[in-house]
C-alpha positions as CSV (number, residue, x, y, z in Angstrom):
1,X,15.1,7.9,11.8
2,X,11.9,9.7,10.9
3,X,12.4,12.1,7.9
4,X,10.5,15.1,9.2
5,X,11.4,18.8,8.9
6,X,10.1,20.0,12.2
7,X,9.8,19.1,15.8
8,X,6.0,19.0,15.5
9,X,6.2,16.9,12.4
10,X,8.3,14.3,14.5
11,X,6.0,14.2,17.5
12,X,2.7,14.3,15.7
13,X,3.4,12.5,12.4
14,X,5.5,9.7,13.8
15,X,2.7,8.3,16.0
16,X,3.9,4.8,16.3
17,X,6.9,4.7,14.2
18,X,6.1,1.3,13.1
19,X,2.8,2.5,11.7
20,X,4.7,4.4,9.0
21,X,4.0,1.3,6.9
22,X,0.2,1.4,7.4
23,X,-0.4,5.2,7.4
24,X,2.1,6.1,4.7
25,X,-0.3,8.2,2.4
26,X,1.5,8.3,-0.9
27,X,3.3,5.8,-3.0
28,X,3.8,2.0,-2.5
29,X,5.2,2.1,1.1
30,X,2.7,0.4,3.4
31,X,4.7,-2.7,4.6
32,X,8.2,-1.5,5.1
33,X,8.3,-2.1,8.9
34,X,5.2,-4.1,9.5
35,X,6.0,-7.4,8.0
36,X,9.0,-7.9,10.1
37,X,7.2,-7.2,13.4
38,X,8.9,-8.8,16.2
39,X,12.2,-9.5,14.3
40,X,15.1,-7.3,13.3
41,X,15.8,-9.5,10.3
42,X,13.6,-11.5,7.9
43,X,12.7,-15.1,8.7
44,X,14.3,-18.0,6.7
45,X,13.2,-18.3,3.1
46,X,9.9,-20.0,2.9
47,X,8.9,-19.1,6.4
48,X,6.7,-16.2,7.6
49,X,5.8,-17.4,11.1
50,X,6.3,-14.7,13.7
51,X,9.4,-14.8,15.8
52,X,9.3,-15.1,19.6
53,X,6.4,-12.7,20.1
54,X,3.8,-12.1,17.2
55,X,2.5,-9.1,19.1
56,X,5.9,-7.4,19.5
57,X,6.3,-3.9,18.2
58,X,8.9,-3.8,15.3
59,X,11.6,-1.2,15.4
60,X,11.2,2.1,13.7
61,X,12.3,2.1,10.1
62,X,12.5,4.8,7.6
63,X,9.7,5.0,5.1
64,X,10.7,4.4,1.5
65,X,8.9,5.9,-1.5
66,X,9.8,9.6,-1.7
67,X,9.3,12.9,0.3
68,X,5.8,12.5,1.4
69,X,5.8,11.1,5.0
70,X,3.4,8.8,6.9
71,X,1.3,10.2,9.5
72,X,-2.0,10.0,11.3
73,X,-4.2,13.0,10.7
74,X,-2.6,16.2,12.2
75,X,-4.7,19.2,13.3
76,X,-4.0,22.3,11.2
77,X,-2.5,25.2,13.2
78,X,-5.2,27.2,15.0
79,X,-7.9,24.6,14.3
80,X,-10.1,23.7,17.3
81,X,-12.7,21.4,15.6
82,X,-12.5,18.2,17.5
83,X,-11.7,15.1,15.3
84,X,-14.2,12.2,16.1
85,X,-12.4,9.0,17.0
86,X,-13.6,5.6,15.7
87,X,-15.9,5.4,18.8
88,X,-17.8,8.6,17.8
89,X,-20.1,9.0,14.8
90,X,-21.5,12.6,14.3
91,X,-25.2,12.9,13.9
92,X,-26.5,14.7,10.9
93,X,-26.0,18.4,11.1
94,X,-28.2,20.8,9.3
95,X,-26.8,22.5,6.2
96,X,-29.2,25.5,6.7
97,X,-27.3,28.7,7.2
98,X,-27.8,30.0,10.8
99,X,-28.1,33.7,11.3
100,X,-26.3,35.8,13.9
101,X,-29.4,35.6,16.1
102,X,-29.9,31.9,15.8
103,X,-27.3,29.5,17.2
104,X,-25.6,27.0,15.0
105,X,-27.4,23.6,14.9
106,X,-25.9,20.9,17.1
107,X,-25.5,17.3,16.9
108,X,-26.9,14.6,19.2
109,X,-25.0,13.7,22.4
110,X,-23.4,11.0,20.5
111,X,-20.9,13.5,19.1
112,X,-21.0,17.2,18.6
113,X,-19.2,19.3,16.0
114,X,-18.2,22.5,17.8
115,X,-17.9,26.0,16.3
116,X,-14.3,26.9,15.7
117,X,-13.1,29.9,17.7
118,X,-12.9,33.3,16.1
119,X,-15.3,32.2,13.3
120,X,-18.1,34.4,12.1
121,X,-21.3,32.4,12.7
122,X,-22.5,33.1,9.3
123,X,-19.7,31.0,7.9
124,X,-21.2,28.0,9.7
125,X,-23.6,27.7,6.8
126,X,-21.3,25.2,5.1
127,X,-21.3,22.7,8.0
128,X,-22.5,19.6,6.3
129,X,-24.5,16.5,7.2
130,X,-23.5,12.9,7.0
131,X,-24.6,12.1,3.4
132,X,-21.8,12.7,0.9
133,X,-23.8,13.2,-2.2
134,X,-22.8,16.8,-3.2
135,X,-19.5,18.7,-3.2
136,X,-18.4,21.1,-0.5
137,X,-18.5,24.9,-1.3
138,X,-15.7,27.4,-0.6
139,X,-17.0,28.4,2.9
140,X,-17.3,24.9,4.1
141,X,-15.7,24.5,7.6
142,X,-16.0,20.8,8.1
143,X,-18.3,17.9,7.2
144,X,-18.4,14.2,6.2
145,X,-16.4,13.6,3.0
146,X,-16.5,9.8,2.9
147,X,-18.6,7.1,4.7
148,X,-17.0,3.7,5.1
149,X,-19.7,1.4,6.4
150,X,-20.7,3.1,9.7
151,X,-17.4,5.0,9.9
152,X,-16.8,8.5,8.5
153,X,-13.9,10.5,7.2
154,X,-14.2,14.2,7.7
155,X,-12.9,17.0,5.4
156,X,-10.7,18.0,8.3
157,X,-9.2,14.5,8.5
158,X,-8.0,14.8,4.9
159,X,-6.8,18.3,5.4
160,X,-4.8,17.3,8.4
161,X,-3.4,14.3,6.6
162,X,-2.3,16.3,3.6
163,X,-0.6,18.9,5.7
164,X,1.1,16.3,7.8
165,X,2.2,14.2,4.8
166,X,3.8,17.3,3.2
167,X,5.7,18.2,6.4
168,X,3.2,21.2,6.8
169,X,3.9,22.6,3.4
170,X,0.6,21.9,1.6
171,X,-2.8,22.8,2.6
172,X,-6.1,22.0,0.9
173,X,-9.3,23.9,0.7
174,X,-12.8,22.6,1.0
175,X,-13.1,22.7,-2.8
176,X,-9.9,20.5,-3.3
177,X,-7.5,23.4,-4.1
178,X,-3.9,22.5,-3.0
179,X,-1.8,25.4,-1.8
180,X,1.9,25.4,-1.2
181,X,4.4,22.6,-1.3
182,X,4.9,20.2,-3.8
183,X,2.2,17.6,-3.1
184,X,0.3,16.8,-6.4
185,X,-3.4,16.1,-6.9
186,X,-2.4,12.4,-7.6
187,X,-0.6,12.5,-4.1
188,X,-3.8,13.8,-2.5
189,X,-5.9,11.1,-4.1
190,X,-3.6,8.5,-2.7
191,X,-3.9,10.1,0.8
192,X,-7.7,9.9,0.6
193,X,-7.6,6.3,-0.6
194,X,-5.2,5.3,2.2
195,X,-7.5,7.0,4.8
196,X,-10.3,4.8,3.4
197,X,-8.1,1.7,3.6
198,X,-7.3,2.5,7.2
199,X,-11.0,2.6,8.1
200,X,-11.6,-0.8,6.3
201,X,-8.8,-2.4,8.3
202,X,-10.1,-0.8,11.5
203,X,-13.4,-2.5,11.1
204,X,-11.7,-5.9,10.6
205,X,-9.6,-5.3,13.7
206,X,-12.8,-4.8,15.7
207,X,-14.3,-8.0,14.2
208,X,-11.2,-9.9,15.4
209,X,-11.5,-8.5,18.9
210,X,-7.9,-7.3,18.9
211,X,-7.4,-4.9,21.8
212,X,-4.5,-3.0,23.3
213,X,-5.1,-2.3,27.0
214,X,-4.3,0.9,29.0
215,X,-1.1,-0.5,30.6
216,X,0.2,-1.8,27.3
217,X,-0.5,1.4,25.6
218,X,1.2,3.4,28.3
219,X,4.3,1.2,27.8
220,X,4.2,1.5,24.0
221,X,4.0,5.4,24.1
222,X,6.7,5.6,26.7
223,X,8.9,3.5,24.5
224,X,8.1,5.6,21.4
225,X,8.9,8.9,23.2
226,X,12.2,7.3,24.5
227,X,13.1,6.2,21.0
228,X,12.5,9.7,19.6
229,X,14.3,11.3,22.5
230,X,11.3,13.4,23.4
231,X,10.0,14.2,26.9
232,X,6.3,13.6,27.6
233,X,5.9,17.2,28.6
234,X,7.4,18.4,25.3
235,X,5.3,15.9,23.5
236,X,2.0,17.0,25.0
237,X,2.9,20.7,24.5
238,X,3.4,20.0,20.7
239,X,0.0,18.2,20.5
240,X,-1.6,21.1,22.2
241,X,-0.1,23.6,19.7
242,X,-1.5,21.5,16.9
243,X,-4.9,21.3,18.4
244,X,-4.6,17.5,19.2
245,X,-5.7,16.3,22.7
246,X,-3.7,13.7,24.5
247,X,-6.7,11.5,24.7
248,X,-7.2,11.8,20.9
249,X,-3.6,10.9,20.5
250,X,-3.8,7.9,22.7
251,X,-6.9,6.7,20.8
252,X,-5.0,7.0,17.5
253,X,-1.9,5.3,18.8
254,X,-4.0,2.4,20.2
255,X,-5.9,2.1,16.7
256,X,-2.5,1.9,14.9
257,X,-1.1,-0.7,17.3
258,X,-4.2,-2.8,16.9
259,X,-4.1,-2.6,13.1
260,X,-0.5,-3.6,13.2
261,X,-1.3,-6.7,15.3
262,X,-4.2,-7.6,12.9
263,X,-1.8,-7.4,9.9
264,X,0.7,-9.5,11.6
265,X,-1.8,-12.2,12.2
266,X,-3.7,-12.1,8.9
267,X,-1.2,-11.0,6.2
268,X,2.2,-12.3,7.4
269,X,1.2,-16.0,7.2
270,X,0.5,-15.4,3.5
271,X,4.0,-14.3,2.6
272,X,6.8,-16.7,1.7
273,X,9.8,-16.6,-0.4
274,X,12.0,-19.4,-1.7
275,X,15.8,-19.5,-2.3
276,X,15.2,-19.4,-6.1
277,X,13.0,-16.4,-5.8
278,X,15.6,-14.6,-3.8
279,X,18.3,-15.4,-6.3
280,X,16.3,-14.2,-9.2
281,X,15.3,-11.1,-7.4
282,X,19.0,-10.5,-6.7
283,X,19.8,-10.9,-10.3
284,X,17.2,-8.5,-11.6
285,X,17.6,-5.8,-9.0
286,X,21.4,-5.9,-9.0
287,X,21.5,-5.5,-12.8
288,X,22.9,-8.9,-13.3
289,X,20.0,-9.8,-15.5
290,X,21.5,-7.3,-18.1
291,X,24.8,-9.2,-18.2
292,X,24.9,-10.7,-21.7
293,X,26.9,-13.6,-20.3
294,X,24.4,-14.6,-17.6
295,X,22.7,-17.9,-18.2
296,X,18.9,-18.1,-18.2
297,X,16.6,-21.0,-17.9
298,X,13.5,-21.3,-20.1
299,X,10.8,-23.7,-21.0
300,X,9.4,-23.4,-24.5
301,X,6.3,-24.3,-26.4
302,X,6.5,-24.2,-30.2
303,X,3.9,-24.2,-33.0
304,X,5.3,-24.7,-36.4
305,X,4.0,-22.5,-39.3
306,X,5.8,-23.7,-42.5
307,X,5.3,-21.4,-45.5
308,X,3.8,-24.3,-47.5
309,X,0.7,-24.6,-45.2
310,X,-2.6,-24.5,-46.7
311,X,-4.7,-21.4,-45.7
312,X,-7.1,-23.4,-43.7
313,X,-4.3,-25.2,-41.8
314,X,-2.6,-21.8,-41.0
315,X,-5.9,-20.4,-39.7
316,X,-6.3,-23.4,-37.4
317,X,-2.8,-23.0,-36.0
318,X,-3.1,-19.3,-35.5
319,X,-6.5,-20.0,-33.7
320,X,-4.5,-22.5,-31.5
321,X,-1.8,-19.9,-30.8
322,X,-4.5,-17.4,-29.6
323,X,-6.2,-20.0,-27.4
324,X,-2.7,-20.9,-25.8
325,X,-2.3,-17.3,-24.9
326,X,-5.8,-17.2,-23.3
327,X,-5.0,-20.3,-21.4
328,X,-1.7,-18.8,-20.2
329,X,-3.6,-15.6,-19.1
330,X,-6.1,-17.6,-17.1
331,X,-3.3,-19.2,-15.1
332,X,-3.0,-22.6,-16.8
333,X,0.0,-24.9,-16.0
334,X,2.5,-24.1,-18.7
335,X,4.4,-27.5,-18.5
336,X,1.1,-29.3,-19.1
337,X,0.3,-27.0,-21.9
338,X,3.7,-27.9,-23.5
339,X,2.9,-31.6,-23.5
340,X,-0.5,-30.9,-24.9
341,X,0.1,-28.3,-27.7
342,X,3.9,-28.2,-28.4
343,X,5.1,-29.4,-31.7
344,X,8.6,-30.0,-30.6
345,X,9.5,-33.8,-31.1
346,X,10.7,-34.1,-27.5
347,X,8.1,-32.1,-25.8
348,X,6.5,-35.0,-23.8
349,X,10.0,-36.1,-22.6
350,X,11.4,-32.7,-21.6
351,X,8.3,-30.8,-21.0
352,X,9.9,-28.1,-23.0
353,X,12.8,-27.4,-20.7
354,X,15.7,-26.0,-22.5
355,X,19.4,-26.2,-21.7
356,X,20.6,-23.0,-19.8
357,X,22.2,-20.5,-22.1
358,X,23.7,-17.0,-22.1
359,X,21.3,-14.2,-22.5
360,X,23.4,-13.0,-25.5
361,X,22.7,-16.3,-27.3
362,X,19.0,-15.7,-27.3
363,X,17.1,-14.1,-30.3
364,X,16.9,-10.3,-29.8
365,X,13.1,-10.5,-29.6
366,X,13.4,-12.9,-26.6
367,X,16.0,-10.9,-24.9
368,X,13.7,-7.9,-25.1
369,X,10.6,-9.7,-23.8
370,X,12.5,-11.3,-20.8
371,X,14.1,-8.2,-19.6
372,X,11.6,-7.3,-17.0
373,X,10.0,-10.7,-16.6
374,X,9.6,-12.5,-13.3
375,X,10.1,-16.2,-12.7
376,X,7.0,-18.2,-13.8
377,X,6.0,-15.5,-16.3
378,X,5.2,-16.6,-19.9
379,X,6.1,-14.4,-22.8
380,X,4.7,-15.0,-26.3
381,X,3.6,-15.6,-29.0
382,X,6.9,-14.7,-30.7
383,X,7.3,-15.5,-34.3
384,X,10.9,-16.6,-34.9
385,X,11.6,-17.9,-38.4
386,X,8.8,-20.2,-39.5
387,X,7.6,-21.0,-36.0
388,X,5.7,-19.4,-33.1
389,X,7.2,-19.7,-29.6
390,X,6.0,-19.2,-26.1
391,X,8.7,-19.1,-23.3
392,X,8.4,-19.5,-19.6
393,X,11.0,-17.7,-17.7
394,X,12.3,-20.0,-15.0
395,X,15.0,-17.7,-13.7
396,X,18.8,-17.0,-14.0
397,X,21.5,-19.5,-13.1
398,X,23.5,-18.1,-10.2
399,X,26.4,-19.6,-8.2
400,X,26.3,-19.3,-4.5
401,X,29.1,-16.7,-4.7
402,X,30.6,-15.0,-1.7
403,X,29.1,-11.8,-3.0
404,X,25.6,-13.2,-3.2
405,X,25.8,-14.9,0.2
406,X,27.0,-11.7,1.9
407,X,23.9,-9.8,0.5
408,X,21.4,-12.7,0.6
409,X,19.7,-11.6,3.8
410,X,19.3,-8.0,2.5
411,X,17.8,-9.1,-0.8
412,X,15.6,-11.7,1.0
413,X,14.2,-8.8,3.2
414,X,13.5,-6.5,0.3
415,X,11.6,-9.3,-1.6
416,X,9.5,-10.2,1.4
417,X,8.6,-6.5,1.9
418,X,7.6,-6.3,-1.7
419,X,5.5,-9.5,-1.6
420,X,4.0,-8.3,1.8
421,X,2.9,-5.1,0.2
422,X,1.2,-7.1,-2.7
423,X,-0.5,-9.3,-0.3
424,X,-1.7,-6.5,1.9
425,X,-2.9,-4.4,-1.1
426,X,-4.7,-7.5,-2.4
427,X,-6.4,-8.1,1.1
428,X,-7.5,-4.5,1.4
429,X,-8.8,-4.2,-2.1
430,X,-10.9,-7.4,-1.5
431,X,-12.2,-6.1,1.8
432,X,-13.2,-2.8,0.3
433,X,-15.7,-4.7,-2.0
434,X,-17.4,-5.9,1.0
435,X,-18.0,-2.4,2.5
436,X,-20.4,0.2,1.3
437,X,-18.3,3.3,0.7
438,X,-19.9,6.6,-0.1
439,X,-17.7,9.6,-1.4
440,X,-18.6,13.2,-1.7
441,X,-17.4,14.7,-5.1
442,X,-14.0,16.3,-4.5
443,X,-11.4,16.8,-7.2
444,X,-7.9,17.9,-6.0
445,X,-6.2,20.5,-8.1
446,X,-3.7,23.3,-8.2
């Protein structure tokens, strides 16, 4: 169920409920519902192939990550400035202040920024062009804040998103001043970043030719309204009160559905989990990792530094330790490194594998470093006695107890969502480097 404080917030912010994951504007909350598209439960470990229908719309899911809600841009009360859709690109608008006798400059027929009602013509002096090189002034009405390739993000887009994300509690001026509510400048920065990410993903959607037709769009909207228990008449009335046209809403809904399909095709196949990963995740998140009797599996690499070493020998070994750390950081295979560098007499035979042992039996330094480690992570160098150690954390030993089996699907789902978010973030960050992004100076503040 959507966590909104008003009827308008429900009908406008929820656009498709499944898009809560994409358009959540603050916090690490992108993938909550998306990765499981087409399925009420996670697929088996190690599998990310879609269920019966890869294009199916996933059920609505509450958005984790705090009080800031996901939403498409929502028009502020009383605003009548139209919001260009992805199919419209405003032409440059003069920044010269028109006088009362001279009409405000207009855009080309491609898209026209209209004068808000009940606005003094003199205030139109702040209407800006499409080059985001200088900051807005206090009297700015609207203008291009960000260019993402050939797409744009308007000041009004950000203002609507901030208002919607705070359930209407926070507004932002053209100079970045946040008023009302509890939304922080850091939250506002995240909102702007996510709007940019949406534009980047939208461009990739177009490149793949993903398209939601009119009949399918009608069906999806009808299903959404039914799910929210809202009549079409009430919904359209709420849109009108917020200054959002039905057609603009349909375009936004379509864009979100197409983005969801794209993510399902491109990101989902990259996400897999194994039974061991689920067990270790369960151990860490359920607090079992702090159990001093819990057994841990480790691989070790040891470099001996006896006190009687000559200085030149000691320096050579210390240099070797530093090089090992560099190799670890560059992603080297730790088992191979053990066979190559470890001075343990059985390193070649065991590849550094140690017998499982309770956490409480490990040196305090090791316990501390392993506390928040993930399987495959290497900690070290650690000086213990007259030797330097590196340890690869291989996970905790866990029996397939009835308690774990009863919760396995739940923990598997949570881990999949976490990994899905990581893959999606990695993908978006990589794609952003391929797009020319221009951003007008704007510092959010209170």
